[in-house]
C-alpha positions in Angstrom: 5.1 11.1 -0.3 3.1 8.1 0.9 -0.3 6.7 0.2 -2.0 3.7 1.9 -4.9 1.5 1.1 -6.4 -1.9 1.7 -6.9 -4.7 -0.7 -10.2 -6.5 -0.3 -10.8 -10.3 -1.0 -11.6 -9.5 -4.7 -8.3 -7.6 -5.2 -10.0 -4.1 -5.3 -8.4 -1.2 -3.5 -8.6 2.5 -2.9 -5.6 4.7 -2.0 -5.7 7.4 0.6 -3.1 10.0 1.2 -4.3 11.0 4.6 -6.0 14.3 3.5 -9.1 14.3 5.7 -9.8 10.7 4.8 -10.6 11.5 1.2 -9.7 8.8 -1.4 -6.8 9.5 -3.8 -3.1 9.9 -3.9 -0.9 12.9 -4.8 0.6 12.9 -8.3 4.1 11.3 -8.4 6.1 8.1 -8.3 5.5 5.6 -5.6 7.2 2.4 -4.5 4.6 -0.4 -4.0 5.0 -2.8 -1.1 2.4 -5.0 0.6 2.0 -6.0 4.3 -0.5 -8.5 5.6 -3.1 -7.0 7.9 -3.3 -9.3 10.9 -4.4 -6.6 13.4 -7.9 -6.0 12.0 -7.4 -2.3 12.6 -8.2 0.5 10.2 -5.5 1.9 8.0 -6.0 5.3 9.7 -5.6 4.0 13.3 -2.2 4.2 14.8 -0.1 1.1 15.0 2.7 0.0 17.2 4.7 3.1 16.5 7.0 1.6 13.8 6.7 0.6 10.2 5.5 -2.9 9.4 8.3 -5.4 9.3 9.0 -7.6 6.2 7.4 -11.1 6.4 9.7 -14.0 5.7 7.0 -16.6 4.9 3.4 -15.9 3.7 1.1 -15.2 0.9 3.2 -12.1 -0.3 6.5 -12.7 -1.9 9.3 -11.4 0.4 10.6 -8.9 -2.2 7.3 -7.0 -2.1 7.1 -6.7 1.6 9.4 -3.7 2.1 10.0 -0.3 0.4 13.8 -1.2 0.5 13.3 -4.4 -1.5 10.3 -3.9 -3.8 10.7 -3.8 -7.5 7.2 -2.4 -8.1 6.8 1.3 -8.8 3.8 3.2 -10.1 3.4 6.7 -11.5 0.2 8.4 -10.3 -1.1 10.8 -12.9 -3.5 13.8 -12.4 -6.5 11.8 -13.6 -8.4 8.7 -12.6 -5.8 5.9 -12.3 -6.2 2.1 -12.2 -2.9 0.6 -11.3 -3.1 -3.2 -11.3 -0.2 -5.0 -9.6 0.7 -8.5 -10.6 2.7 -10.5 -8.1 
C-alpha cells in the first residue's frame, strides 16, 4: 500500500492513494518518508522510472528520506485523520 502527497510551505498536506486523483489514503499502517521535490512536477506525473534516492545533505534528516531507514509510521483509520509529523 502506498499513498503520496505534497507538503506546502505552511506544512499542510493532502494524501492521495492514486484512486482517480481523489484525496485520501486506504486504511492501514504506513511508513512515512520524505523526499525533496526539485523537479517541479506533479506527484501524479511519472518520474525517472525509479524511486527517489535518499538525500545525504539537506533540509530533511537522512533517516527520514527512505522507507528502509525511517522510524516514522502512521496508522490511517476509517475516519478523517490529521497526522502531524515532527522531525
